[in-house]
PyMOL Python script that loads the backbone (N, CA, C, O; Angstrom):
from pymol import cmd

cmd.read_pdbstr("""\
ATOM      1  N   MET A   1       0.438  -8.273  19.906  1.00  0.00           N
ATOM      2  CA  MET A   1       0.562  -7.541  19.351  1.00  0.00           C
ATOM      3  C   MET A   1       0.617  -8.659  18.064  1.00  0.00           C
ATOM      4  O   MET A   1       0.905  -9.844  18.227  1.00  0.00           O
ATOM      5  N   ILE A   2       0.220  -7.923  16.509  1.00  0.00           N
ATOM      6  CA  ILE A   2       0.469  -8.452  15.307  1.00  0.00           C
ATOM      7  C   ILE A   2       1.486  -8.150  14.346  1.00  0.00           C
ATOM      8  O   ILE A   2       2.609  -7.865  14.763  1.00  0.00           O
ATOM      9  N   ARG A   3       1.309  -8.167  13.422  1.00  0.00           N
ATOM     10  CA  ARG A   3       1.859  -7.833  12.034  1.00  0.00           C
ATOM     11  C   ARG A   3       1.376  -8.042  10.717  1.00  0.00           C
ATOM     12  O   ARG A   3       1.477  -9.239  10.451  1.00  0.00           O
ATOM     13  N   ARG A   4       0.798  -7.258   9.593  1.00  0.00           N
ATOM     14  CA  ARG A   4       0.405  -7.765   8.804  1.00  0.00           C
ATOM     15  C   ARG A   4       1.085  -6.529   7.846  1.00  0.00           C
ATOM     16  O   ARG A   4       1.352  -5.337   7.993  1.00  0.00           O
ATOM     17  N   HIS A   5       1.227  -7.810   6.506  1.00  0.00           N
ATOM     18  CA  HIS A   5       1.965  -7.385   5.229  1.00  0.00           C
ATOM     19  C   HIS A   5       1.010  -7.089   4.190  1.00  0.00           C
ATOM     20  O   HIS A   5       0.271  -7.994   3.803  1.00  0.00           O
ATOM     21  N   LEU A   6       0.918  -5.721   3.599  1.00  0.00           N
ATOM     22  CA  LEU A   6      -0.184  -5.498   2.855  1.00  0.00           C
ATOM     23  C   LEU A   6       0.569  -4.895   1.532  1.00  0.00           C
ATOM     24  O   LEU A   6       1.505  -4.100   1.440  1.00  0.00           O
ATOM     25  N   VAL A   7      -0.193  -5.575   0.557  1.00  0.00           N
ATOM     26  CA  VAL A   7      -0.122  -4.907  -0.426  1.00  0.00           C
ATOM     27  C   VAL A   7      -1.443  -4.246  -1.139  1.00  0.00           C
ATOM     28  O   VAL A   7      -2.273  -5.139  -1.310  1.00  0.00           O
ATOM     29  N   VAL A   8      -1.867  -3.096  -1.566  1.00  0.00           N
ATOM     30  CA  VAL A   8      -2.411  -2.292  -2.076  1.00  0.00           C
ATOM     31  C   VAL A   8      -2.965  -2.433  -3.561  1.00  0.00           C
ATOM     32  O   VAL A   8      -2.106  -2.031  -4.346  1.00  0.00           O
ATOM     33  N   SER A   9      -3.695  -2.710  -3.969  1.00  0.00           N
ATOM     34  CA  SER A   9      -3.720  -2.178  -5.618  1.00  0.00           C
ATOM     35  C   SER A   9      -4.515  -1.369  -6.414  1.00  0.00           C
ATOM     36  O   SER A   9      -5.390  -1.149  -5.576  1.00  0.00           O
ATOM     37  N   GLY A  10      -4.914  -0.694  -7.504  1.00  0.00           N
ATOM     38  CA  GLY A  10      -5.895   0.105  -8.220  1.00  0.00           C
ATOM     39  C   GLY A  10      -5.064   1.496  -7.882  1.00  0.00           C
ATOM     40  O   GLY A  10      -3.882   1.692  -7.600  1.00  0.00           O
ATOM     41  N   TRP A  11      -6.215   2.385  -8.037  1.00  0.00           N
ATOM     42  CA  TRP A  11      -5.497   3.979  -8.450  1.00  0.00           C
ATOM     43  C   TRP A  11      -4.821   4.413  -6.995  1.00  0.00           C
ATOM     44  O   TRP A  11      -5.569   4.894  -6.144  1.00  0.00           O
ATOM     45  N   VAL A  12      -3.311   4.234  -6.688  1.00  0.00           N
ATOM     46  CA  VAL A  12      -3.021   4.442  -5.558  1.00  0.00           C
ATOM     47  C   VAL A  12      -1.827   4.835  -4.974  1.00  0.00           C
ATOM     48  O   VAL A  12      -1.451   4.703  -3.809  1.00  0.00           O
ATOM     49  N   GLN A  13      -1.089   5.509  -6.273  1.00  0.00           N
ATOM     50  CA  GLN A  13       0.032   6.330  -6.351  1.00  0.00           C
ATOM     51  C   GLN A  13      -0.509   7.364  -6.808  1.00  0.00           C
ATOM     52  O   GLN A  13      -1.263   7.561  -7.761  1.00  0.00           O
ATOM     53  N   GLY A  14      -0.071   7.991  -6.066  1.00  0.00           N
ATOM     54  CA  GLY A  14      -0.068  10.137  -6.949  1.00  0.00           C
ATOM     55  C   GLY A  14      -1.348  10.587  -6.060  1.00  0.00           C
ATOM     56  O   GLY A  14      -1.618  11.740  -6.396  1.00  0.00           O
ATOM     57  N   VAL A  15      -2.098  10.205  -5.220  1.00  0.00           N
ATOM     58  CA  VAL A  15      -3.232  10.206  -4.637  1.00  0.00           C
ATOM     59  C   VAL A  15      -2.628  10.932  -3.175  1.00  0.00           C
ATOM     60  O   VAL A  15      -3.440  11.694  -2.649  1.00  0.00           O
ATOM     61  N   GLY A  16      -1.750  10.834  -2.704  1.00  0.00           N
ATOM     62  CA  GLY A  16      -1.571  10.947  -1.243  1.00  0.00           C
ATOM     63  C   GLY A  16      -1.872   9.812  -0.265  1.00  0.00           C
ATOM     64  O   GLY A  16      -2.288  10.022   0.875  1.00  0.00           O
ATOM     65  N   PHE A  17      -1.624   8.520  -0.804  1.00  0.00           N
ATOM     66  CA  PHE A  17      -2.034   7.164  -0.090  1.00  0.00           C
ATOM     67  C   PHE A  17      -1.500   6.387   0.654  1.00  0.00           C
ATOM     68  O   PHE A  17      -1.957   5.450   1.310  1.00  0.00           O
ATOM     69  N   ARG A  18       0.149   7.051   0.479  1.00  0.00           N
ATOM     70  CA  ARG A  18       1.372   6.794   1.799  1.00  0.00           C
ATOM     71  C   ARG A  18       1.367   7.724   2.796  1.00  0.00           C
ATOM     72  O   ARG A  18       1.958   7.638   3.872  1.00  0.00           O
ATOM     73  N   TRP A  19       0.582   8.744   2.348  1.00  0.00           N
ATOM     74  CA  TRP A  19       1.053   9.824   3.478  1.00  0.00           C
ATOM     75  C   TRP A  19      -0.463   9.795   4.079  1.00  0.00           C
ATOM     76  O   TRP A  19      -0.632  10.499   5.074  1.00  0.00           O
ATOM     77  N   SER A  20      -1.060   9.405   3.819  1.00  0.00           N
ATOM     78  CA  SER A  20      -2.675   9.013   4.589  1.00  0.00           C
ATOM     79  C   SER A  20      -2.662   8.047   5.414  1.00  0.00           C
ATOM     80  O   SER A  20      -3.415   8.013   6.388  1.00  0.00           O
ATOM     81  N   VAL A  21      -1.707   7.030   5.101  1.00  0.00           N
ATOM     82  CA  VAL A  21      -1.590   5.758   5.388  1.00  0.00           C
ATOM     83  C   VAL A  21      -0.651   5.962   6.712  1.00  0.00           C
ATOM     84  O   VAL A  21      -0.715   5.466   7.836  1.00  0.00           O
ATOM     85  N   SER A  22       0.085   6.729   6.220  1.00  0.00           N
ATOM     86  CA  SER A  22       1.010   6.992   7.868  1.00  0.00           C
ATOM     87  C   SER A  22       0.488   7.683   8.980  1.00  0.00           C
ATOM     88  O   SER A  22       0.650   7.361  10.157  1.00  0.00           O
ATOM     89  N   ARG A  23      -0.440   9.093   8.354  1.00  0.00           N
ATOM     90  CA  ARG A  23      -1.543   9.916   9.629  1.00  0.00           C
ATOM     91  C   ARG A  23      -2.000   8.685  10.161  1.00  0.00           C
ATOM     92  O   ARG A  23      -1.502   8.317  11.225  1.00  0.00           O
ATOM     93  N   GLU A  24      -3.001   7.865   9.519  1.00  0.00           N
ATOM     94  CA  GLU A  24      -4.190   7.260   9.934  1.00  0.00           C
ATOM     95  C   GLU A  24      -3.160   5.797  11.020  1.00  0.00           C
ATOM     96  O   GLU A  24      -3.651   4.922  11.734  1.00  0.00           O
ATOM     97  N   ALA A  25      -2.086   5.998  10.801  1.00  0.00           N
ATOM     98  CA  ALA A  25      -1.068   4.731  11.289  1.00  0.00           C
ATOM     99  C   ALA A  25      -1.055   5.114  12.511  1.00  0.00           C
ATOM    100  O   ALA A  25      -1.631   4.509  13.415  1.00  0.00           O
ATOM    101  N   ARG A  26      -0.429   6.099  12.642  1.00  0.00           N
ATOM    102  CA  ARG A  26      -0.066   7.144  13.835  1.00  0.00           C
ATOM    103  C   ARG A  26      -1.045   7.530  15.115  1.00  0.00           C
ATOM    104  O   ARG A  26      -0.781   7.680  16.308  1.00  0.00           O
ATOM    105  N   ARG A  27      -2.216   7.622  14.413  1.00  0.00           N
ATOM    106  CA  ARG A  27      -3.279   7.981  14.388  1.00  0.00           C
ATOM    107  C   ARG A  27      -3.937   6.652  15.574  1.00  0.00           C
ATOM    108  O   ARG A  27      -4.152   6.656  16.786  1.00  0.00           O
ATOM    109  N   LEU A  28      -4.071   5.755  14.632  1.00  0.00           N
ATOM    110  CA  LEU A  28      -3.904   4.352  15.822  1.00  0.00           C
ATOM    111  C   LEU A  28      -3.088   3.610  16.703  1.00  0.00           C
ATOM    112  O   LEU A  28      -3.552   2.726  17.423  1.00  0.00           O
ATOM    113  N   GLY A  29      -2.079   3.877  16.684  1.00  0.00           N
ATOM    114  CA  GLY A  29      -1.014   3.722  17.364  1.00  0.00           C
ATOM    115  C   GLY A  29      -0.682   2.446  16.704  1.00  0.00           C
ATOM    116  O   GLY A  29      -0.875   1.472  17.431  1.00  0.00           O
ATOM    117  N   VAL A  30      -0.279   2.213  15.638  1.00  0.00           N
ATOM    118  CA  VAL A  30       0.165   1.304  14.681  1.00  0.00           C
ATOM    119  C   VAL A  30       1.611   1.611  14.133  1.00  0.00           C
ATOM    120  O   VAL A  30       1.878   2.621  13.483  1.00  0.00           O
ATOM    121  N   ARG A  31       2.406   0.743  14.428  1.00  0.00           N
ATOM    122  CA  ARG A  31       3.968   1.215  13.816  1.00  0.00           C
ATOM    123  C   ARG A  31       3.928   0.128  12.101  1.00  0.00           C
ATOM    124  O   ARG A  31       3.070  -0.544  11.529  1.00  0.00           O
ATOM    125  N   GLY A  32       5.234   0.459  11.863  1.00  0.00           N
ATOM    126  CA  GLY A  32       5.338   0.062  10.421  1.00  0.00           C
ATOM    127  C   GLY A  32       6.139   0.659   9.604  1.00  0.00           C
ATOM    128  O   GLY A  32       7.173   1.232   9.950  1.00  0.00           O
ATOM    129  N   TRP A  33       5.571   0.534   8.066  1.00  0.00           N
ATOM    130  CA  TRP A  33       6.048   1.465   6.972  1.00  0.00           C
ATOM    131  C   TRP A  33       5.501   0.963   5.795  1.00  0.00           C
ATOM    132  O   TRP A  33       5.107  -0.157   5.470  1.00  0.00           O
ATOM    133  N   VAL A  34       5.576   2.267   5.106  1.00  0.00           N
ATOM    134  CA  VAL A  34       4.326   2.209   3.796  1.00  0.00           C
ATOM    135  C   VAL A  34       5.669   2.549   2.112  1.00  0.00           C
ATOM    136  O   VAL A  34       6.742   3.152   2.139  1.00  0.00           O
ATOM    137  N   ARG A  35       5.196   2.086   1.288  1.00  0.00           N
ATOM    138  CA  ARG A  35       6.256   2.740  -0.178  1.00  0.00           C
ATOM    139  C   ARG A  35       5.238   2.339  -1.131  1.00  0.00           C
ATOM    140  O   ARG A  35       4.277   1.636  -0.819  1.00  0.00           O
ATOM    141  N   ASN A  36       5.467   2.814  -2.352  1.00  0.00           N
ATOM    142  CA  ASN A  36       5.296   2.348  -3.627  1.00  0.00           C
ATOM    143  C   ASN A  36       6.646   1.739  -3.988  1.00  0.00           C
ATOM    144  O   ASN A  36       7.848   1.786  -3.723  1.00  0.00           O
ATOM    145  N   ARG A  37       5.425   0.934  -5.009  1.00  0.00           N
ATOM    146  CA  ARG A  37       6.280  -0.438  -5.700  1.00  0.00           C
ATOM    147  C   ARG A  37       6.221  -0.174  -6.987  1.00  0.00           C
ATOM    148  O   ARG A  37       5.217   0.392  -7.421  1.00  0.00           O
ATOM    149  N   SER A  38       7.477  -0.597  -8.009  1.00  0.00           N
ATOM    150  CA  SER A  38       7.012  -0.111  -9.168  1.00  0.00           C
ATOM    151  C   SER A  38       6.299  -0.742  -9.817  1.00  0.00           C
ATOM    152  O   SER A  38       6.497  -0.430 -10.991  1.00  0.00           O
ATOM    153  N   ASP A  39       5.351  -1.680  -9.711  1.00  0.00           N
ATOM    154  CA  ASP A  39       4.114  -2.056 -10.263  1.00  0.00           C
ATOM    155  C   ASP A  39       2.882  -1.172 -10.024  1.00  0.00           C
ATOM    156  O   ASP A  39       1.746  -1.425 -10.425  1.00  0.00           O
ATOM    157  N   GLY A  40       3.120  -0.505  -9.581  1.00  0.00           N
ATOM    158  CA  GLY A  40       2.119   0.497  -9.296  1.00  0.00           C
ATOM    159  C   GLY A  40       1.219   0.851  -8.060  1.00  0.00           C
ATOM    160  O   GLY A  40       0.542   1.858  -7.851  1.00  0.00           O
ATOM    161  N   THR A  41       1.455  -0.532  -7.131  1.00  0.00           N
ATOM    162  CA  THR A  41       0.753  -0.819  -6.209  1.00  0.00           C
ATOM    163  C   THR A  41       1.608   0.229  -4.856  1.00  0.00           C
ATOM    164  O   THR A  41       2.367   1.186  -5.009  1.00  0.00           O
ATOM    165  N   VAL A  42       1.166  -0.350  -3.712  1.00  0.00           N
ATOM    166  CA  VAL A  42       1.520   0.564  -2.854  1.00  0.00           C
ATOM    167  C   VAL A  42       1.888  -0.687  -1.627  1.00  0.00           C
ATOM    168  O   VAL A  42       1.036  -1.576  -1.634  1.00  0.00           O
ATOM    169  N   GLU A  43       2.854  -0.860  -0.737  1.00  0.00           N
ATOM    170  CA  GLU A  43       2.900  -2.076   0.295  1.00  0.00           C
ATOM    171  C   GLU A  43       3.245  -1.528   1.618  1.00  0.00           C
ATOM    172  O   GLU A  43       3.880  -0.485   1.776  1.00  0.00           O
ATOM    173  N   ALA A  44       2.856  -2.182   2.436  1.00  0.00           N
ATOM    174  CA  ALA A  44       2.336  -1.722   3.472  1.00  0.00           C
ATOM    175  C   ALA A  44       2.698  -2.618   5.202  1.00  0.00           C
ATOM    176  O   ALA A  44       1.986  -3.522   5.637  1.00  0.00           O
ATOM    177  N   VAL A  45       3.627  -2.207   5.737  1.00  0.00           N
ATOM    178  CA  VAL A  45       3.939  -3.245   6.774  1.00  0.00           C
ATOM    179  C   VAL A  45       3.246  -2.777   8.054  1.00  0.00           C
ATOM    180  O   VAL A  45       3.800  -1.810   8.577  1.00  0.00           O
ATOM    181  N   ALA A  46       2.199  -3.226   8.653  1.00  0.00           N
ATOM    182  CA  ALA A  46       1.619  -2.871  10.227  1.00  0.00           C
ATOM    183  C   ALA A  46       1.544  -3.606  11.428  1.00  0.00           C
ATOM    184  O   ALA A  46       0.713  -4.495  11.611  1.00  0.00           O
ATOM    185  N   GLU A  47       2.569  -3.186  12.425  1.00  0.00           N
ATOM    186  CA  GLU A  47       2.244  -3.449  13.725  1.00  0.00           C
ATOM    187  C   GLU A  47       1.466  -3.164  14.806  1.00  0.00           C
ATOM    188  O   GLU A  47       1.169  -1.985  15.000  1.00  0.00           O
ATOM    189  N   GLY A  48       1.115  -3.927  15.475  1.00  0.00           N
ATOM    190  CA  GLY A  48       0.469  -3.324  16.929  1.00  0.00           C
ATOM    191  C   GLY A  48      -1.067  -3.909  17.159  1.00  0.00           C
ATOM    192  O   GLY A  48      -1.931  -4.320  16.385  1.00  0.00           O
ATOM    193  N   PRO A  49      -1.006  -3.785  18.277  1.00  0.00           N
ATOM    194  CA  PRO A  49      -2.605  -4.198  18.958  1.00  0.00           C
ATOM    195  C   PRO A  49      -3.613  -5.094  17.669  1.00  0.00           C
ATOM    196  O   PRO A  49      -3.668  -4.693  16.507  1.00  0.00           O
ATOM    197  N   GLU A  50      -4.191  -6.076  18.066  1.00  0.00           N
ATOM    198  CA  GLU A  50      -5.082  -6.276  16.958  1.00  0.00           C
ATOM    199  C   GLU A  50      -5.761  -5.654  16.259  1.00  0.00           C
ATOM    200  O   GLU A  50      -5.755  -5.454  15.044  1.00  0.00           O
ATOM    201  N   ASP A  51      -6.727  -5.146  17.522  1.00  0.00           N
ATOM    202  CA  ASP A  51      -7.946  -4.186  16.873  1.00  0.00           C
ATOM    203  C   ASP A  51      -7.340  -3.219  16.113  1.00  0.00           C
ATOM    204  O   ASP A  51      -7.780  -2.946  14.996  1.00  0.00           O
ATOM    205  N   ALA A  52      -6.226  -2.578  16.658  1.00  0.00           N
ATOM    206  CA  ALA A  52      -5.715  -1.433  15.673  1.00  0.00           C
ATOM    207  C   ALA A  52      -5.292  -1.852  14.617  1.00  0.00           C
ATOM    208  O   ALA A  52      -5.605  -1.208  13.616  1.00  0.00           O
ATOM    209  N   VAL A  53      -4.561  -2.893  14.478  1.00  0.00           N
ATOM    210  CA  VAL A  53      -4.056  -3.068  13.060  1.00  0.00           C
ATOM    211  C   VAL A  53      -5.400  -3.519  12.314  1.00  0.00           C
ATOM    212  O   VAL A  53      -5.319  -3.080  11.167  1.00  0.00           O
ATOM    213  N   ALA A  54      -6.432  -4.115  12.465  1.00  0.00           N
ATOM    214  CA  ALA A  54      -7.554  -4.534  11.359  1.00  0.00           C
ATOM    215  C   ALA A  54      -8.144  -3.045  11.257  1.00  0.00           C
ATOM    216  O   ALA A  54      -8.865  -2.835  10.282  1.00  0.00           O
ATOM    217  N   ALA A  55      -7.965  -2.193  11.975  1.00  0.00           N
ATOM    218  CA  ALA A  55      -8.795  -0.743  11.777  1.00  0.00           C
ATOM    219  C   ALA A  55      -7.673  -0.141  10.334  1.00  0.00           C
ATOM    220  O   ALA A  55      -8.029   0.291   9.237  1.00  0.00           O
ATOM    221  N   LEU A  56      -6.605  -0.287  10.752  1.00  0.00           N
ATOM    222  CA  LEU A  56      -5.983   0.397   9.471  1.00  0.00           C
ATOM    223  C   LEU A  56      -5.983  -0.403   8.332  1.00  0.00           C
ATOM    224  O   LEU A  56      -5.665   0.204   7.309  1.00  0.00           O
ATOM    225  N   VAL A  57      -6.339  -2.005   8.155  1.00  0.00           N
ATOM    226  CA  VAL A  57      -6.220  -2.397   7.127  1.00  0.00           C
ATOM    227  C   VAL A  57      -7.378  -2.026   6.472  1.00  0.00           C
ATOM    228  O   VAL A  57      -7.489  -1.650   5.305  1.00  0.00           O
ATOM    229  N   ALA A  58      -8.738  -2.240   7.813  1.00  0.00           N
ATOM    230  CA  ALA A  58     -10.007  -1.567   6.856  1.00  0.00           C
ATOM    231  C   ALA A  58      -9.983  -0.192   6.336  1.00  0.00           C
ATOM    232  O   ALA A  58     -10.599   0.041   5.295  1.00  0.00           O
ATOM    233  N   TRP A  59      -9.325   0.773   6.956  1.00  0.00           N
ATOM    234  CA  TRP A  59      -9.171   1.910   6.136  1.00  0.00           C
ATOM    235  C   TRP A  59      -8.464   1.637   4.763  1.00  0.00           C
ATOM    236  O   TRP A  59      -8.914   2.171   3.749  1.00  0.00           O
ATOM    237  N   CYS A  60      -7.284   0.756   4.704  1.00  0.00           N
ATOM    238  CA  CYS A  60      -6.430   0.695   3.094  1.00  0.00           C
ATOM    239  C   CYS A  60      -7.584   0.044   2.289  1.00  0.00           C
ATOM    240  O   CYS A  60      -7.245  -0.098   1.114  1.00  0.00           O
ATOM    241  N   ARG A  61      -8.572  -0.302   2.490  1.00  0.00           N
ATOM    242  CA  ARG A  61      -9.612  -0.998   1.412  1.00  0.00           C
ATOM    243  C   ARG A  61     -10.397  -0.128   0.868  1.00  0.00           C
ATOM    244  O   ARG A  61     -10.887  -0.359  -0.238  1.00  0.00           O
ATOM    245  N   SER A  62     -10.710   1.263   1.684  1.00  0.00           N
ATOM    246  CA  SER A  62     -11.065   2.582   0.657  1.00  0.00           C
ATOM    247  C   SER A  62     -10.121   3.688   0.224  1.00  0.00           C
ATOM    248  O   SER A  62     -10.160   4.357  -0.808  1.00  0.00           O
ATOM    249  N   GLY A  63      -9.209   3.739   1.299  1.00  0.00           N
ATOM    250  CA  GLY A  63      -7.855   4.725   1.088  1.00  0.00           C
ATOM    251  C   GLY A  63      -8.423   6.300   1.129  1.00  0.00           C
ATOM    252  O   GLY A  63      -9.567   6.569   1.495  1.00  0.00           O
ATOM    253  N   PRO A  64      -7.801   6.934   0.854  1.00  0.00           N
ATOM    254  CA  PRO A  64      -8.210   8.485   0.869  1.00  0.00           C
ATOM    255  C   PRO A  64      -8.755   8.891   0.018  1.00  0.00           C
ATOM    256  O   PRO A  64      -8.392   8.170  -0.912  1.00  0.00           O
ATOM    257  N   GLY A  65      -9.444   9.612  -0.370  1.00  0.00           N
ATOM    258  CA  GLY A  65     -10.069  10.639  -1.503  1.00  0.00           C
ATOM    259  C   GLY A  65      -9.419  10.639  -2.498  1.00  0.00           C
ATOM    260  O   GLY A  65      -8.298  11.031  -2.176  1.00  0.00           O
ATOM    261  N   GLY A  66      -9.460  10.414  -3.610  1.00  0.00           N
ATOM    262  CA  GLY A  66      -9.030  10.583  -4.793  1.00  0.00           C
ATOM    263  C   GLY A  66      -8.443   8.892  -5.051  1.00  0.00           C
ATOM    264  O   GLY A  66      -8.627   8.387  -6.159  1.00  0.00           O
ATOM    265  N   ALA A  67      -7.867   8.242  -4.150  1.00  0.00           N
ATOM    266  CA  ALA A  67      -7.542   6.967  -4.500  1.00  0.00           C
ATOM    267  C   ALA A  67      -8.526   5.979  -4.951  1.00  0.00           C
ATOM    268  O   ALA A  67      -9.658   6.279  -4.573  1.00  0.00           O
ATOM    269  N   GLN A  68      -8.456   4.747  -5.732  1.00  0.00           N
ATOM    270  CA  GLN A  68      -9.349   3.820  -6.127  1.00  0.00           C
ATOM    271  C   GLN A  68      -8.997   2.529  -5.997  1.00  0.00           C
ATOM    272  O   GLN A  68      -8.269   1.937  -6.794  1.00  0.00           O
ATOM    273  N   VAL A  69      -9.638   1.908  -4.706  1.00  0.00           N
ATOM    274  CA  VAL A  69      -8.909   0.334  -3.825  1.00  0.00           C
ATOM    275  C   VAL A  69      -9.738  -0.607  -4.931  1.00  0.00           C
ATOM    276  O   VAL A  69     -10.951  -0.648  -5.137  1.00  0.00           O
ATOM    277  N   THR A  70      -8.526  -1.434  -5.643  1.00  0.00           N
ATOM    278  CA  THR A  70      -9.265  -2.714  -6.128  1.00  0.00           C
ATOM    279  C   THR A  70      -9.284  -3.565  -5.028  1.00  0.00           C
ATOM    280  O   THR A  70     -10.317  -3.947  -4.477  1.00  0.00           O
ATOM    281  N   GLY A  71      -7.899  -3.931  -4.630  1.00  0.00           N
ATOM    282  CA  GLY A  71      -7.851  -5.107  -4.030  1.00  0.00           C
ATOM    283  C   GLY A  71      -6.688  -4.622  -2.875  1.00  0.00           C
ATOM    284  O   GLY A  71      -5.834  -3.766  -3.105  1.00  0.00           O
ATOM    285  N   VAL A  72      -6.844  -5.377  -1.545  1.00  0.00           N
ATOM    286  CA  VAL A  72      -5.997  -5.527  -0.706  1.00  0.00           C
ATOM    287  C   VAL A  72      -5.308  -6.935  -0.279  1.00  0.00           C
ATOM    288  O   VAL A  72      -5.830  -7.683   0.548  1.00  0.00           O
ATOM    289  N   ASP A  73      -4.086  -7.212  -0.927  1.00  0.00           N
ATOM    290  CA  ASP A  73      -4.095  -8.386  -0.129  1.00  0.00           C
ATOM    291  C   ASP A  73      -3.296  -8.488   0.902  1.00  0.00           C
ATOM    292  O   ASP A  73      -2.387  -7.659   0.904  1.00  0.00           O
ATOM    293  N   VAL A  74      -3.335  -9.493   2.103  1.00  0.00           N
ATOM    294  CA  VAL A  74      -3.068  -9.517   3.058  1.00  0.00           C
ATOM    295  C   VAL A  74      -2.512 -10.636   3.990  1.00  0.00           C
ATOM    296  O   VAL A  74      -3.086 -11.674   4.318  1.00  0.00           O
ATOM    297  N   THR A  75      -1.034 -10.120   4.415  1.00  0.00           N
ATOM    298  CA  THR A  75      -0.331 -11.732   4.783  1.00  0.00           C
ATOM    299  C   THR A  75      -0.259 -11.142   6.293  1.00  0.00           C
ATOM    300  O   THR A  75      -0.180  -9.943   6.562  1.00  0.00           O
ATOM    301  N   ASP A  76      -0.296 -12.062   7.100  1.00  0.00           N
ATOM    302  CA  ASP A  76       0.281 -12.551   8.761  1.00  0.00           C
ATOM    303  C   ASP A  76       1.632 -12.515   8.814  1.00  0.00           C
ATOM    304  O   ASP A  76       2.209 -13.543   8.460  1.00  0.00           O
ATOM    305  N   GLU A  77       2.165 -11.761   9.102  1.00  0.00           N
ATOM    306  CA  GLU A  77       3.828 -12.154   9.386  1.00  0.00           C
ATOM    307  C   GLU A  77       4.507 -12.406  10.648  1.00  0.00           C
ATOM    308  O   GLU A  77       3.844 -13.301  11.172  1.00  0.00           O
ATOM    309  N   ALA A  78       5.543 -12.077  11.478  1.00  0.00           N
ATOM    310  CA  ALA A  78       5.786 -12.526  12.648  1.00  0.00           C
ATOM    311  C   ALA A  78       6.413 -10.930  13.265  1.00  0.00           C
ATOM    312  O   ALA A  78       7.354 -10.305  12.776  1.00  0.00           O
ATOM    313  N   PRO A  79       5.626 -10.553  14.396  1.00  0.00           N
ATOM    314  CA  PRO A  79       6.205  -9.018  14.853  1.00  0.00           C
ATOM    315  C   PRO A  79       7.544  -9.002  14.967  1.00  0.00           C
ATOM    316  O   PRO A  79       8.326  -9.941  15.114  1.00  0.00           O
ATOM    317  N   GLU A  80       7.736  -7.832  14.883  1.00  0.00           N
ATOM    318  CA  GLU A  80       9.629  -7.465  14.762  1.00  0.00           C
ATOM    319  C   GLU A  80       9.934  -6.428  15.810  1.00  0.00           C
ATOM    320  O   GLU A  80      11.041  -5.953  16.062  1.00  0.00           O
ATOM    321  N   GLY A  81       8.597  -6.104  16.472  1.00  0.00           N
ATOM    322  CA  GLY A  81       9.017  -5.092  17.188  1.00  0.00           C
ATOM    323  C   GLY A  81       9.367  -3.752  16.930  1.00  0.00           C
ATOM    324  O   GLY A  81      10.134  -3.196  17.716  1.00  0.00           O
ATOM    325  N   LEU A  82       8.707  -2.844  15.468  1.00  0.00           N
ATOM    326  CA  LEU A  82       9.403  -1.957  15.266  1.00  0.00           C
ATOM    327  C   LEU A  82       8.799  -0.917  15.982  1.00  0.00           C
ATOM    328  O   LEU A  82       7.901  -1.251  16.754  1.00  0.00           O
ATOM    329  N   SER A  83       9.115   0.370  15.892  1.00  0.00           N
ATOM    330  CA  SER A  83       8.926   1.794  16.368  1.00  0.00           C
ATOM    331  C   SER A  83       8.928   2.840  15.573  1.00  0.00           C
ATOM    332  O   SER A  83       9.743   2.965  14.660  1.00  0.00           O
ATOM    333  N   GLY A  84       7.996   3.708  15.849  1.00  0.00           N
ATOM    334  CA  GLY A  84       7.225   4.428  14.520  1.00  0.00           C
ATOM    335  C   GLY A  84       6.577   4.121  13.501  1.00  0.00           C
ATOM    336  O   GLY A  84       6.129   2.998  13.738  1.00  0.00           O
ATOM    337  N   PHE A  85       6.294   4.402  12.628  1.00  0.00           N
ATOM    338  CA  PHE A  85       5.764   4.796  11.195  1.00  0.00           C
ATOM    339  C   PHE A  85       6.046   5.548  10.220  1.00  0.00           C
ATOM    340  O   PHE A  85       5.698   6.720  10.072  1.00  0.00           O
ATOM    341  N   GLU A  86       6.877   4.708   9.315  1.00  0.00           N
ATOM    342  CA  GLU A  86       8.066   5.360   8.209  1.00  0.00           C
ATOM    343  C   GLU A  86       7.460   5.609   6.829  1.00  0.00           C
ATOM    344  O   GLU A  86       6.740   4.685   6.451  1.00  0.00           O
ATOM    345  N   ILE A  87       7.552   6.396   6.186  1.00  0.00           N
ATOM    346  CA  ILE A  87       6.705   6.517   4.445  1.00  0.00           C
ATOM    347  C   ILE A  87       8.228   6.590   4.131  1.00  0.00           C
ATOM    348  O   ILE A  87       8.979   7.552   4.290  1.00  0.00           O
ATOM    349  N   GLU A  88       8.512   5.341   3.645  1.00  0.00           N
ATOM    350  CA  GLU A  88       9.756   4.621   2.363  1.00  0.00           C
ATOM    351  C   GLU A  88       9.399   5.056   1.175  1.00  0.00           C
ATOM    352  O   GLU A  88       8.377   4.865   0.516  1.00  0.00           O
ATOM    353  N   PRO A  89      10.741   5.910   0.891  1.00  0.00           N
ATOM    354  CA  PRO A  89      10.915   6.347  -0.528  1.00  0.00           C
ATOM    355  C   PRO A  89      10.336   4.802  -1.700  1.00  0.00           C
ATOM    356  O   PRO A  89      10.382   4.906  -2.926  1.00  0.00           O
TER     357      PRO A  89
END
""", "prot")
cmd.dss("prot")
cmd.show_as("cartoon", "prot")
cmd.util.cbc("prot")
cmd.orient("prot")
């Protein structure tokens, strides 16, 4: 079990990015949350098996159609044992 904190920059708000991250995370069996930040970035936390979390991070580097990702900052964190995947306001 690993945990990654992501901050995704670019044209990532108003394009369904949070919803798409949530759908992809659930498909991969990753737990955590995603939210928009006031600076125009999207922030997410992903916990789960290393390969599933890595797949979600890789997906975030391109995002859904309509998004233009210019960067993904990834930080390792200690897992907290989250359940489910939430879209936060």
